[in-house]
GURO-546254 format. One record per residue: residue in one letter; x, y, z of N, C-alpha, C, O in turn. Coordinates in pm, 1 decimal. Layout:
<recs>
code, n_px, n_py, n_pz, ca_px, ca_py, ca_pz, c_px, c_py, c_pz, o_px, o_py, o_pz
A, X, Y, Z, X, Y, Z, X, Y, Z, X, Y, Z
...
</recs>
This chain:
<recs>
code, n_px, n_py, n_pz, ca_px, ca_py, ca_pz, c_px, c_py, c_pz, o_px, o_py, o_pz
M, 10794.9, 9532.9, 13077.9, 10757.6, 9469.9, 12952.0, 10627.7, 9529.6, 12897.4, 10603.8, 9526.1, 12776.7
I, 10545.3, 9583.5, 12984.3, 10417.5, 9638.8, 12941.1, 10438.5, 9753.7, 12842.2, 10366.4, 9764.2, 12742.9
I, 10536.2, 9839.0, 12869.0, 10562.6, 9951.5, 12778.2, 10608.0, 9899.4, 12641.9, 10566.3, 9952.6, 12539.0
S, 10692.3, 9796.8, 12639.6, 10735.3, 9737.2, 12512.2, 10616.5, 9681.1, 12435.7, 10605.9, 9699.7, 12314.4
V, 10527.8, 9613.2, 12505.6, 10409.5, 9554.8, 12441.4, 10322.3, 9665.4, 12382.8, 10278.7, 9656.0, 12268.1
V, 10296.9, 9770.1, 12461.2, 10213.1, 9881.3, 12413.3, 10276.4, 9946.9, 12290.5, 10207.8, 9972.4, 12191.5
L, 10406.9, 9974.2, 12296.6, 10474.5, 10035.3, 12180.9, 10468.3, 9943.5, 12059.7, 10444.8, 9989.6, 11948.0
Y, 10489.3, 9813.4, 12080.9, 10486.3, 9719.5, 11969.2, 10346.8, 9713.1, 11907.5, 10333.2, 9710.9, 11785.2
V, 10244.5, 9710.1, 11990.3, 10107.5, 9708.4, 11938.7, 10078.8, 9837.8, 11861.9, 10011.9, 9834.1, 11758.6
C, 10127.9, 9950.8, 11910.2, 10112.4, 10077.8, 11836.6, 10182.4, 10071.5, 11700.8, 10130.6, 10122.4, 11601.4
I, 10300.3, 10008.9, 11697.0, 10371.9, 9991.4, 11569.9, 10288.6, 9907.0, 11474.4, 10272.5, 9942.4, 11357.7
V, 10236.0, 9795.9, 11523.8, 10156.3, 9705.5, 11439.8, 10031.5, 9776.9, 11388.2, 9999.8, 9768.1, 11269.6
L, 9960.7, 9847.3, 11476.4, 9841.4, 9920.2, 11433.6, 9876.6, 10030.1, 11333.0, 9801.4, 10053.9, 11238.6
S, 9989.3, 10096.2, 11352.5, 10035.0, 10198.5, 11257.9, 10066.8, 10137.0, 11122.7, 10031.9, 10192.8, 11018.6
L, 10132.9, 10022.6, 11124.2, 10166.2, 9953.0, 11000.5, 10039.5, 9914.8, 10924.7, 10030.8, 9934.1, 10803.5
I, 9941.9, 9860.8, 10996.5, 9815.9, 9821.9, 10933.0, 9743.8, 9945.3, 10878.4, 9694.7, 9944.7, 10765.5
W, 9738.2, 10050.3, 10959.4, 9674.7, 10173.5, 10913.2, 9743.6, 10226.0, 10786.5, 9677.6, 10262.2, 10689.1
G, 9876.5, 10229.4, 10789.6, 9951.0, 10277.7, 10674.2, 9923.6, 10195.4, 10550.3, 9905.7, 10249.2, 10441.1
R, 9920.4, 10065.8, 10567.9, 9898.0, 9975.1, 10455.1, 9759.0, 9995.3, 10394.0, 9742.3, 9989.6, 10272.2
L, 9659.6, 10018.8, 10480.1, 9522.6, 10030.8, 10431.3, 9482.5, 10172.8, 10391.3, 9402.5, 10191.4, 10299.5
K, 9537.9, 10272.8, 10460.0, 9490.1, 10410.1, 10439.9, 9591.1, 10506.2, 10378.7, 9551.0, 10603.5, 10314.7
F, 9719.3, 10482.4, 10396.1, 9819.3, 10580.0, 10353.6, 9883.3, 10546.4, 10219.8, 9887.1, 10629.5, 10129.1
F, 9933.3, 10424.1, 10208.1, 10002.8, 10384.6, 10085.7, 9902.1, 10347.0, 9979.1, 9805.4, 10275.7, 10005.6
K, 9926.0, 10396.3, 9856.5, 9838.3, 10364.3, 9744.9, 9889.1, 10236.7, 9677.6, 10004.4, 10229.0, 9635.3
M, 9802.2, 10138.4, 9668.6, 9836.0, 10016.9, 9594.1, 9804.8, 10045.4, 9447.9, 9704.0, 10108.5, 9416.2
N, 9891.7, 9998.7, 9359.5, 9863.1, 10017.5, 9218.2, 9876.9, 9884.9, 9145.5, 9921.1, 9785.3, 9202.7
S, 9839.1, 9885.4, 9020.9, 9839.4, 9761.3, 8943.6, 9980.1, 9707.9, 8918.2, 9995.4, 9593.3, 8875.9
G, 10083.6, 9789.0, 8943.3, 10219.6, 9743.8, 8920.6, 10274.5, 9655.7, 9032.3, 10384.1, 9601.1, 9019.8
T, 10199.7, 9641.4, 9140.8, 10246.2, 9561.7, 9253.2, 10219.7, 9414.0, 9225.7, 10104.1, 9375.0, 9209.1
P, 10324.0, 9330.8, 9220.6, 10302.1, 9187.7, 9200.3, 10223.6, 9129.6, 9318.0, 10264.3, 9143.6, 9433.3
R, 10112.3, 9065.2, 9288.8, 10023.1, 9012.0, 9392.1, 10094.1, 8910.4, 9480.7, 10075.7, 8911.5, 9602.4
L, 10174.7, 8822.7, 9421.6, 10244.7, 8720.5, 9499.3, 10342.8, 8784.6, 9597.4, 10354.6, 8740.8, 9711.9
S, 10412.3, 8887.3, 9552.3, 10505.5, 8958.2, 9640.9, 10432.4, 9020.0, 9758.4, 10478.4, 9010.7, 9872.2
A, 10318.6, 9083.0, 9731.7, 10240.8, 9145.5, 9838.6, 10189.9, 9040.6, 9937.3, 10193.2, 9062.8, 10058.3
L, 10143.4, 8927.8, 9886.9, 10092.8, 8821.9, 9975.4, 10203.9, 8759.9, 10059.0, 10185.6, 8735.7, 10178.3
L, 10318.5, 8734.1, 9997.6, 10430.9, 8677.2, 10070.9, 10481.7, 8775.0, 10176.1, 10515.6, 8736.0, 10287.8
Y, 10486.4, 8902.2, 10138.8, 10526.2, 9006.0, 10234.3, 10429.5, 9008.5, 10353.1, 10472.2, 9007.9, 10468.6
D, 10299.7, 9011.3, 10324.2, 10199.4, 9015.8, 10431.4, 10210.5, 8894.0, 10523.6, 10200.5, 8907.1, 10645.6
A, 10230.8, 8776.9, 10465.6, 10243.0, 8655.3, 10546.4, 10368.1, 8659.9, 10634.5, 10364.6, 8616.8, 10749.7
T, 10477.2, 8711.6, 10581.0, 10601.7, 8721.5, 10657.4, 10588.2, 8822.4, 10770.4, 10633.5, 8797.1, 10882.0
V, 10526.6, 8935.8, 10742.5, 10503.4, 9035.7, 10846.8, 10411.4, 8977.7, 10954.1, 10434.7, 8997.5, 11073.4
A, 10307.8, 8906.7, 10912.4, 10216.8, 8844.6, 11009.5, 10291.1, 8745.3, 11098.3, 10267.8, 8740.5, 11219.1
A, 10380.0, 8666.4, 11039.2, 10459.5, 8570.4, 11119.0, 10548.0, 8644.8, 11218.4, 10560.7, 8602.7, 11333.4
Q, 10608.1, 8752.8, 11176.0, 10691.9, 8834.1, 11263.6, 10608.3, 8890.6, 11379.8, 10650.2, 8884.5, 11495.4
I, 10491.7, 8944.8, 11348.8, 10405.3, 9006.5, 11450.0, 10353.0, 8903.1, 11548.3, 10364.6, 8921.4, 11669.5
V, 10295.7, 8795.0, 11497.7, 10237.2, 8693.0, 11584.9, 10343.5, 8630.0, 11674.1, 10321.8, 8612.4, 11794.0
T, 10457.4, 8596.5, 11616.4, 10565.9, 8536.3, 11695.5, 10611.8, 8632.2, 11804.9, 10631.5, 8590.9, 11919.2
T, 10628.8, 8758.7, 11770.9, 10671.5, 8857.0, 11870.4, 10569.1, 8868.8, 11982.7, 10605.9, 8868.8, 12100.2
L, 10442.5, 8878.8, 11948.3, 10339.1, 8892.5, 12052.0, 10333.2, 8769.5, 12142.0, 10318.9, 8782.3, 12263.6
I, 10344.0, 8651.7, 12083.7, 10344.3, 8528.6, 12164.0, 10463.7, 8529.6, 12259.4, 10449.5, 8499.6, 12377.9
L, 10579.7, 8563.9, 12207.5, 10700.0, 8565.9, 12291.4, 10692.6, 8675.1, 12398.4, 10743.1, 8657.0, 12509.2
M, 10630.9, 8786.2, 12366.2, 10616.1, 8893.3, 12465.2, 10532.1, 8847.1, 12583.5, 10566.0, 8872.9, 12699.0
F, 10422.2, 8778.4, 12553.5, 10332.7, 8735.7, 12660.7, 10383.1, 8610.9, 12732.8, 10342.2, 8583.9, 12845.7
A, 10471.6, 8534.7, 12668.3, 10523.3, 8412.6, 12730.2, 10659.6, 8432.0, 12796.6, 10710.5, 8341.1, 12862.2
S, 10718.4, 8550.1, 12779.4, 10854.9, 8569.7, 12828.5, 10858.6, 8580.1, 12980.2, 10763.8, 8624.2, 13045.1
S, 10969.7, 8538.6, 13032.2, 10992.5, 8550.0, 13176.2, 11083.2, 8670.2, 13200.0, 11110.5, 8746.6, 13107.5
G, 11128.8, 8686.8, 13320.2, 11213.0, 8800.2, 13354.6, 11353.8, 8792.2, 13301.8, 11432.9, 8883.3, 13326.2
K, 11388.8, 8686.3, 13230.0, 11527.5, 8671.2, 13184.9, 11570.1, 8773.4, 13079.9, 11689.6, 8788.5, 13054.2
I, 11474.8, 8843.9, 13018.5, 11511.0, 8943.6, 12917.3, 11506.7, 9085.8, 12973.0, 11514.1, 9182.1, 12896.7
L, 11494.9, 9099.9, 13103.7, 11484.2, 9232.5, 13164.1, 11591.0, 9331.5, 13119.6, 11557.6, 9447.4, 13095.2
P, 11718.2, 9291.8, 13107.7, 11818.0, 9391.3, 13064.2, 11791.7, 9446.2, 12923.6, 11835.4, 9556.6, 12891.3
L, 11722.4, 9371.7, 12842.1, 11696.8, 9415.7, 12705.4, 11569.9, 9499.0, 12692.1, 11547.6, 9561.2, 12588.3
I, 11487.6, 9501.0, 12794.8, 11359.7, 9570.7, 12784.4, 11378.7, 9720.6, 12764.9, 11309.6, 9781.2, 12683.0
A, 11471.2, 9781.3, 12838.8, 11495.2, 9925.5, 12822.8, 11538.5, 9957.2, 12679.9, 11492.7, 10055.0, 12621.0
A, 11625.8, 9875.4, 12625.2, 11669.8, 9896.2, 12486.5, 11552.9, 9877.5, 12390.0, 11539.8, 9952.4, 12293.2
S, 11468.2, 9778.2, 12415.8, 11354.1, 9755.5, 12326.0, 11256.4, 9872.0, 12331.7, 11200.6, 9910.6, 12229.0
I, 11234.7, 9928.5, 12449.9, 11146.0, 10044.2, 12461.7, 11199.9, 10160.0, 12377.7, 11125.1, 10223.7, 12303.5
F, 11329.5, 10186.7, 12389.8, 11390.8, 10294.7, 12312.6, 11378.9, 10268.5, 12162.7, 11339.7, 10358.1, 12087.9
L, 11412.1, 10147.1, 12117.3, 11411.9, 10116.7, 11974.3, 11270.7, 10111.1, 11916.3, 11248.2, 10157.4, 11804.5
Y, 11175.2, 10054.9, 11991.2, 11036.0, 10055.6, 11944.6, 10983.9, 10199.5, 11934.8, 10915.8, 10234.2, 11838.3
A, 11015.5, 10282.7, 12034.0, 10972.2, 10423.3, 12031.1, 11035.9, 10495.9, 11912.6, 10970.3, 10576.6, 11846.7
L, 11163.0, 10467.7, 11885.7, 11231.9, 10527.2, 11771.2, 11164.6, 10484.6, 11640.6, 11142.5, 10567.5, 11552.3
S, 11132.6, 10357.3, 11628.2, 11064.7, 10305.3, 11509.3, 10930.0, 10373.8, 11489.5, 10898.3, 10419.1, 11379.6
L, 10851.6, 10381.0, 11595.5, 10719.2, 10442.2, 11588.5, 10729.1, 10591.1, 11555.6, 10653.1, 10642.0, 11473.2
G, 10822.1, 10660.1, 11619.5, 10840.6, 10802.4, 11592.9, 10883.4, 10828.9, 11449.7, 10832.8, 10920.9, 11385.5
L, 10976.1, 10748.9, 11399.6, 11022.2, 10763.9, 11261.8, 10908.2, 10740.3, 11163.3, 10894.1, 10814.1, 11065.8
F, 10826.9, 10638.0, 11188.0, 10713.4, 10607.8, 11100.8, 10619.5, 10727.7, 11091.7, 10584.6, 10771.0, 10981.9
W, 10578.4, 10781.5, 11206.3, 10481.6, 10891.0, 11205.5, 10542.6, 11021.7, 11155.9, 10472.6, 11103.2, 11095.8
W, 10670.0, 11042.7, 11179.8, 10736.9, 11160.1, 11124.8, 10733.7, 11153.6, 10972.1, 10707.5, 11253.7, 10905.4
A, 10760.4, 11035.3, 10917.9, 10756.6, 11016.2, 10772.5, 10614.2, 11032.1, 10719.0, 10594.9, 11088.6, 10611.3
I, 10515.1, 10983.4, 10792.2, 10374.5, 10998.0, 10750.8, 10339.0, 11146.2, 10739.0, 10286.7, 11190.4, 10636.7
F, 10367.9, 11222.0, 10844.2, 10331.4, 11364.2, 10843.7, 10411.6, 11444.7, 10741.9, 10364.8, 11548.2, 10694.3
T, 10530.6, 11398.8, 10708.3, 10612.2, 11468.2, 10609.2, 10566.1, 11436.6, 10467.2, 10556.3, 11526.2, 10383.4
A, 10538.1, 11309.8, 10440.5, 10511.2, 11265.9, 10303.2, 10368.7, 11291.3, 10256.1, 10347.7, 11315.2, 10137.2
K, 10272.5, 11287.1, 10343.2, 10129.0, 11301.6, 10312.0, 10071.6, 11177.6, 10243.6, 9978.4, 11118.3, 10297.9
T, 10121.8, 11135.3, 10128.0, 10082.1, 11009.6, 10062.6, 10200.5, 10957.2, 9983.3, 10286.4, 11034.0, 9939.9
L, 10204.3, 10827.4, 9964.8, 10310.0, 10765.5, 9883.7, 10255.1, 10643.9, 9811.5, 10158.4, 10582.0, 9855.9
D, 10318.0, 10610.3, 9699.6, 10283.9, 10486.9, 9630.3, 10341.9, 10370.2, 9707.3, 10442.3, 10384.4, 9777.1
F, 10278.8, 10255.4, 9694.6, 10324.5, 10134.0, 9759.8, 10449.1, 10080.9, 9689.5, 10477.4, 10117.2, 9575.4
A, 10522.3, 9995.7, 9758.2, 10642.7, 9935.1, 9700.1, 10612.5, 9874.7, 9563.2, 10502.1, 9825.5, 9539.7
F, 10706.9, 9878.4, 9476.3, 10699.3, 9827.3, 9340.1, 10611.9, 9914.4, 9249.8, 10562.5, 9867.0, 9147.5
S, 10592.6, 10039.4, 9286.0, 10515.5, 10130.3, 9202.6, 10592.2, 10157.9, 9073.6, 10715.1, 10163.7, 9072.8
N, 10518.9, 10174.2, 8967.2, 10581.2, 10207.9, 8839.2, 10561.7, 10354.6, 8804.2, 10593.4, 10397.0, 8693.1
E, 10509.5, 10432.6, 8899.0, 10484.5, 10573.4, 8875.4, 10562.3, 10656.0, 8977.1, 10586.0, 10612.4, 9089.8
V, 10601.5, 10776.1, 8935.2, 10672.2, 10868.2, 9024.3, 10579.8, 10985.8, 9050.2, 10542.1, 11058.4, 8958.2
G, 10543.9, 11003.8, 9176.4, 10460.9, 11118.1, 9212.2, 10548.7, 11239.8, 9229.7, 10561.0, 11321.7, 9138.7
S, 10609.1, 11251.9, 9344.7, 10703.7, 11360.2, 9369.8, 10809.8, 11306.4, 9465.2, 10790.1, 11204.7, 9531.8
I, 10921.4, 11376.1, 9470.2, 11030.6, 11334.3, 9558.6, 11020.6, 11415.6, 9687.2, 11014.5, 11538.5, 9684.5
V, 11018.9, 11345.9, 9797.8, 11014.1, 11411.1, 9928.1, 11155.9, 11410.4, 9984.8, 11217.6, 11304.7, 9997.7
T, 11207.0, 11528.7, 10018.5, 11344.5, 11538.4, 10070.4, 11350.1, 11618.6, 10200.0, 11455.9, 11668.7, 10238.2
T, 11237.3, 11630.3, 10266.4, 11233.3, 11703.2, 10393.3, 11202.3, 11605.3, 10507.2, 11176.4, 11487.3, 10483.4
G, 11205.1, 11655.2, 10629.7, 11176.1, 11570.1, 10745.3, 11273.7, 11454.4, 10752.1, 11393.7, 11474.1, 10732.9
P, 11225.3, 11334.2, 10779.1, 11315.6, 11219.6, 10788.9, 11379.9, 11183.8, 10654.7, 11485.2, 11120.1, 10650.3
F, 11315.6, 11225.4, 10545.7, 11369.0, 11199.4, 10411.7, 11494.8, 11281.8, 10385.3, 11568.9, 11253.9, 10291.1
K, 11518.5, 11381.6, 10467.4, 11641.0, 11460.3, 10456.8, 11759.1, 11383.3, 10516.9, 11874.9, 11411.6, 10486.2
I, 11728.1, 11285.6, 10603.0, 11830.1, 11207.2, 10673.7, 11850.2, 11070.4, 10609.7, 11963.3, 11023.7, 10595.8
I, 11739.5, 11006.1, 10570.6, 11743.6, 10875.0, 10504.4, 11640.1, 10872.1, 10392.4, 11533.0, 10931.6, 10404.7
R, 11672.1, 10803.0, 10283.4, 11584.0, 10801.7, 10166.9, 11458.3, 10718.6, 10187.7, 11355.8, 10744.8, 10124.8
H, 11464.8, 10619.2, 10274.7, 11352.0, 10527.5, 10293.8, 11318.6, 10512.4, 10442.2, 11340.8, 10406.1, 10500.0
P, 11264.9, 10618.8, 10504.4, 11238.3, 10612.1, 10648.2, 11131.5, 10509.2, 10687.1, 11135.5, 10454.5, 10797.3
F, 11037.3, 10483.1, 10598.1, 10937.0, 10381.6, 10631.5, 11002.1, 10244.7, 10643.7, 10979.5, 10173.1, 10741.3
Y, 11082.6, 10208.5, 10545.2, 11150.6, 10079.7, 10550.9, 11242.8, 10072.3, 10672.3, 11250.9, 9968.7, 10738.4
T, 11311.6, 10181.6, 10701.2, 11400.1, 10184.2, 10817.9, 11319.2, 10164.1, 10945.3, 11361.1, 10090.9, 11035.0
S, 11204.7, 10228.1, 10953.3, 11117.8, 10213.6, 11069.2, 11074.9, 10067.9, 11087.4, 11079.5, 10014.7, 11198.3
Y, 11033.4, 10004.4, 10978.8, 10990.8, 9864.5, 10987.2, 11107.1, 9774.6, 11027.6, 11094.0, 9689.9, 11116.0
M, 11221.7, 9794.4, 10961.2, 11338.1, 9710.2, 10993.2, 11379.9, 9726.3, 11138.6, 11419.3, 9629.3, 11203.3
L, 11371.7, 9845.6, 11189.0, 11406.7, 9872.0, 11328.5, 11313.8, 9795.1, 11423.3, 11359.8, 9736.7, 11521.4
A, 11184.9, 9794.9, 11394.3, 11089.1, 9721.0, 11478.1, 11115.5, 9570.8, 11472.1, 11119.5, 9504.0, 11575.5
W, 11133.7, 9517.4, 11350.3, 11155.5, 9372.0, 11335.7, 11290.1, 9332.6, 11397.5, 11300.4, 9227.9, 11461.5
L, 11391.6, 9414.7, 11379.0, 11523.1, 9385.7, 11437.3, 11516.4, 9386.6, 11589.7, 11575.6, 9301.0, 11655.4
T, 11445.3, 9482.0, 11644.7, 11432.1, 9489.8, 11790.2, 11368.7, 9363.1, 11845.5, 11418.1, 9306.1, 11942.8
S, 11259.9, 9318.9, 11784.3, 11194.2, 9195.6, 11829.4, 11286.6, 9075.4, 11817.1, 11293.0, 8990.2, 11905.8
T, 11357.6, 9070.5, 11705.6, 11447.5, 8957.1, 11681.1, 11559.8, 8953.1, 11783.5, 11591.8, 8846.1, 11835.4
L, 11619.9, 9067.0, 11813.4, 11727.3, 9071.2, 11912.6, 11674.6, 9046.2, 12053.6, 11742.9, 8985.6, 12136.2
L, 11554.1, 9092.7, 12080.4, 11494.5, 9077.4, 12212.6, 11468.0, 8930.8, 12244.8, 11491.5, 8886.7, 12357.3
F, 11419.2, 8855.0, 12146.4, 11377.8, 8716.7, 12172.9, 11467.8, 8611.1, 12109.8, 11460.2, 8494.2, 12147.5
N, 11552.8, 8649.1, 12014.8, 11647.7, 8556.8, 11952.0, 11581.1, 8426.4, 11906.9, 11628.6, 8316.9, 11936.9
S, 11471.5, 8440.9, 11835.0, 11394.7, 8326.2, 11786.7, 11429.8, 8297.1, 11640.8, 11448.3, 8389.3, 11561.4
L, 11438.7, 8170.6, 11606.6, 11470.4, 8130.7, 11469.3, 11367.2, 8185.7, 11370.6, 11403.7, 8233.7, 11263.3
I, 11239.8, 8179.1, 11406.0, 11134.7, 8231.4, 11318.0, 11155.1, 8380.5, 11295.5, 11142.6, 8429.2, 11183.1
L, 11186.3, 8452.5, 11402.0, 11208.1, 8596.5, 11387.7, 11331.2, 8625.9, 11302.2, 11329.3, 8719.4, 11222.1
W, 11437.6, 8548.2, 11317.6, 11557.4, 8569.9, 11235.1, 11527.0, 8544.5, 11087.3, 11570.2, 8621.0, 11001.0
I, 11453.4, 8438.4, 11058.2, 11420.8, 8406.4, 10918.8, 11333.9, 8516.1, 10857.9, 11359.9, 8561.9, 10746.7
T, 11229.9, 8558.3, 10931.5, 11142.5, 8663.4, 10877.4, 11217.1, 8795.8, 10865.9, 11195.4, 8871.0, 10770.9
L, 11304.5, 8825.0, 10961.7, 11383.4, 8948.4, 10954.6, 11469.1, 8951.3, 10828.3, 11471.6, 9051.7, 10757.2
L, 11538.6, 8842.7, 10800.5, 11624.2, 8838.3, 10681.5, 11543.1, 8854.8, 10553.6, 11584.2, 8926.3, 10462.2
Y, 11427.3, 8788.2, 10547.3, 11341.7, 8803.4, 10429.7, 11295.9, 8948.2, 10415.4, 11300.8, 9005.0, 10306.3
L, 11251.4, 9007.4, 10525.9, 11198.6, 9143.8, 10519.8, 11306.2, 9245.6, 10484.2, 11279.1, 9339.1, 10408.8
I, 11427.0, 9229.7, 10536.4, 11535.9, 9320.1, 10498.0, 11562.9, 9309.3, 10348.4, 11580.7, 9410.5, 10280.6
A, 11565.8, 9187.2, 10297.1, 11586.5, 9167.6, 10152.9, 11471.7, 9230.3, 10073.5, 11494.5, 9294.6, 9971.0
F, 11349.3, 9211.6, 10120.6, 11232.4, 9268.3, 10053.9, 11242.1, 9420.5, 10048.7, 11220.3, 9480.5, 9943.5
Y, 11274.9, 9483.4, 10162.1, 11283.5, 9629.4, 10166.6, 11397.5, 9679.8, 10078.4, 11382.9, 9781.8, 10010.9
F, 11509.6, 9610.2, 10078.2, 11622.2, 9650.9, 9994.6, 11584.1, 9643.8, 9846.3, 11608.1, 9738.2, 9770.9
L, 11524.9, 9531.8, 9805.4, 11486.0, 9516.3, 9665.1, 11376.0, 9615.0, 9626.7, 11376.6, 9669.6, 9516.4
S, 11282.0, 9637.4, 9717.8, 11175.7, 9735.3, 9691.8, 11234.5, 9874.4, 9673.7, 11197.2, 9946.5, 9581.1
A, 11326.3, 9911.9, 9761.9, 11389.4, 10043.5, 9753.7, 11466.1, 10057.7, 9622.3, 11456.9, 10161.0, 9556.1
R, 11540.7, 9955.5, 9584.7, 11616.6, 9959.9, 9458.3, 11523.2, 9975.8, 9338.9, 11551.2, 10053.9, 9247.9
K, 11411.6, 9901.4, 9338.8, 11317.3, 9910.1, 9227.5, 11252.7, 10048.0, 9222.2, 11239.5, 10106.8, 9114.8
E, 11212.1, 10099.9, 9338.9, 11152.1, 10233.3, 9343.8, 11251.3, 10337.6, 9292.7, 11214.0, 10427.5, 9217.3
E, 11376.6, 10325.8, 9333.5, 11478.0, 10422.1, 9290.7, 11506.1, 10410.3, 9141.4, 11531.5, 10510.8, 9075.1
A, 11501.8, 10288.6, 9088.2, 11522.8, 10271.4, 8944.1, 11413.5, 10342.5, 8864.9, 11440.5, 10402.2, 8760.7
V, 11290.7, 10336.0, 8914.5, 11180.0, 10405.7, 8848.5, 11203.0, 10556.9, 8853.2, 11182.4, 10626.2, 8753.7
I, 11245.5, 10607.3, 8968.2, 11270.9, 10751.9, 8981.4, 11384.5, 10794.9, 8888.8, 11378.1, 10901.5, 8827.7
L, 11488.0, 10712.2, 8878.6, 11603.4, 10746.8, 8794.8, 11570.3, 10747.1, 8645.4, 11647.8, 10799.1, 8565.1
K, 11456.4, 10689.8, 8607.8, 11411.8, 10692.9, 8468.5, 11309.8, 10804.0, 8444.6, 11257.2, 10818.6, 8334.3
S, 11282.6, 10881.9, 8548.8, 11180.0, 10985.2, 8539.1, 11242.4, 11123.0, 8516.6, 11363.9, 11136.3, 8501.6
V, 11157.4, 11223.7, 8514.7, 11204.3, 11360.9, 8499.3, 11280.7, 11408.2, 8622.7, 11347.8, 11511.3, 8618.2
Y, 11271.1, 11334.6, 8731.4, 11340.6, 11369.4, 8855.8, 11479.9, 11307.0, 8864.8, 11544.0, 11315.1, 8969.6
S, 11526.5, 11246.4, 8759.3, 11651.6, 11170.3, 8761.4, 11770.1, 11248.8, 8817.2, 11835.9, 11203.0, 8910.6
N, 11797.8, 11365.5, 8761.4, 11914.2, 11443.6, 8806.7, 11899.9, 11487.2, 8951.6, 11995.0, 11479.2, 9029.4
E, 11781.4, 11533.3, 8987.2, 11755.6, 11574.8, 9125.3, 11776.6, 11456.3, 9220.8, 11833.6, 11471.9, 9328.8
Y, 11729.8, 11338.2, 9179.4, 11740.6, 11221.5, 9266.3, 11885.6, 11173.1, 9277.2, 11927.5, 11127.1, 9383.5
K, 11961.6, 11183.0, 9168.9, 12103.6, 11144.9, 9174.9, 12177.5, 11230.0, 9277.9, 12259.0, 11177.3, 9353.6
N, 12151.0, 11358.4, 9282.1, 12212.2, 11445.6, 9382.6, 12166.5, 11408.6, 9522.8, 12246.0, 11409.8, 9616.8
Y, 12040.7, 11376.3, 9536.8, 11983.8, 11334.9, 9664.8, 12053.1, 11207.9, 9715.0, 12088.4, 11198.3, 9832.5
V, 12072.2, 11111.1, 9625.9, 12137.2, 10984.1, 9661.1, 12281.1, 11006.7, 9708.5, 12328.7, 10937.4, 9798.4
K, 12349.8, 11103.5, 9647.8, 12488.0, 11132.6, 9687.2, 12498.1, 11181.8, 9831.0, 12599.9, 11161.9, 9897.2
N, 12393.0, 11245.5, 9878.3, 12397.7, 11309.4, 10009.6, 12320.7, 11238.4, 10120.3, 12342.7, 11265.4, 10238.3
V, 12230.4, 11147.6, 10082.8, 12141.9, 11086.4, 10181.6, 12150.1, 10934.4, 10170.2, 12136.5, 10878.9, 10061.1
G, 12172.4, 10867.3, 10283.2, 12181.7, 10721.5, 10285.6, 12047.5, 10653.8, 10262.6, 11942.1, 10713.0, 10286.1
M, 12052.0, 10529.9, 10216.8, 11930.3, 10456.9, 10185.3, 11847.7, 10427.1, 10311.0, 11730.7, 10464.6, 10318.4
F, 11907.6, 10360.4, 10408.7, 11836.6, 10322.0, 10530.2, 11898.2, 10380.6, 10657.4, 11833.7, 10384.5, 10762.2
L, 12021.2, 10425.4, 10647.6, 12092.4, 10485.8, 10760.0, 12144.8, 10621.3, 10717.0, 12175.2, 10641.2, 10599.4
P, 12155.9, 10714.8, 10810.1, 12211.8, 10845.2, 10772.3, 12352.2, 10829.7, 10714.6, 12431.3, 10747.6, 10761.0
R, 12381.0, 10909.2, 10614.0, 12514.2, 10908.2, 10552.9, 12606.1, 10995.6, 10636.2, 12573.6, 11110.4, 10666.4
I, 12719.0, 10941.7, 10672.7, 12818.4, 11017.2, 10748.8, 12911.3, 11082.7, 10649.0, 12975.3, 11015.7, 10567.8
K, 12917.9, 11213.7, 10656.0, 13002.2, 11287.5, 10562.0, 13139.4, 11308.1, 10623.1, 13152.9, 11339.7, 10741.4
N, 13240.3, 11289.6, 10540.6, 13378.1, 11304.9, 10588.9, 13437.2, 11441.8, 10556.1, 13554.6, 11467.3, 10582.8
G, 13356.2, 11528.8, 10498.6, 13404.6, 11662.8, 10467.1, 13473.6, 11672.7, 10332.6, 13513.1, 11782.5, 10293.2
S, 13490.0, 11562.4, 10259.8, 13560.9, 11566.1, 10131.8, 13483.8, 11643.0, 10025.2, 13541.3, 11683.6, 9924.1
D, 13353.2, 11663.4, 10047.3, 13275.4, 11739.2, 9949.8, 13297.1, 11888.8, 9965.1, 13243.2, 11967.5, 9887.2
K, 13374.8, 11928.8, 10063.7, 13401.3, 12071.5, 10087.8, 13550.3, 12100.4, 10071.8, 13610.6, 12165.4, 10157.2
I, 13608.6, 12053.2, 9964.5, 13750.4, 12076.4, 9938.8, 13770.6, 12222.4, 9902.7, 13700.2, 12277.3, 9818.0
Q, 13864.1, 12282.0, 9965.6, 13890.3, 12424.1, 9947.4, 13963.2, 12449.3, 9815.4, 14060.1, 12381.0, 9782.3
S, 13916.2, 12546.0, 9743.0, 13980.9, 12584.7, 9618.2, 14099.1, 12677.3, 9651.1, 14083.6, 12775.6, 9723.6
T, 14216.0, 12644.9, 9597.4, 14334.9, 12726.0, 9626.0, 14334.8, 12857.6, 9550.6, 14395.1, 12955.4, 9594.9
D, 14265.8, 12860.1, 9435.0, 14263.5, 12982.7, 9356.1, 14175.0, 13090.8, 9418.2, 14213.4, 13207.6, 9424.8
S, 14056.4, 13050.7, 9463.4, 13963.6, 13152.3, 9512.7, 13966.6, 13167.9, 9664.0, 13909.1, 13262.4, 9718.0
G, 14033.4, 13075.8, 9732.4, 14041.3, 13083.5, 9876.8, 13913.1, 13040.8, 9946.3, 13897.4, 13063.2, 10066.3
E, 13821.6, 12979.7, 9872.7, 13695.4, 12935.9, 9932.1, 13705.2, 12795.6, 9984.8, 13607.7, 12742.8, 10038.2
</recs>
């Protein structure tokens, strides 16, 4: 359990660092949304830490899975940080540039995926009502934030480029291609 706790604390510290140092807050962010989000994340974090320190050995089979998923969440977060350099905070009304390399080549919103993975891991590990409620709120928040961010991009000069990106890259999970985009032309033999 110690490794899970250390990884989770690293995730929390990374999230706080990102919120304060990496993501740019702008005037377009609704204050109430930001406060409600922060309170929900705090409830998720505090509840998880309490349950981690109060848990008995009954969750031992899940610890290996939690270590893997927490490490995946943390790795995805930092991979996205090093790839993106800086990003606007959720609900931004401005488009800086579109990042399509690194984890952004696999999923359009790796930060949100990283957060959801951490919250989901805690929720599955402890199966707490508080964690389930906060998880559902946070998934909805990330989905709505992603949709709003994408709507802003689709109204920008990057619209066509982003439409092509959306066709090939999943929002929160990698898109599985079935090969239908590579239909062979009978005339040219390609």
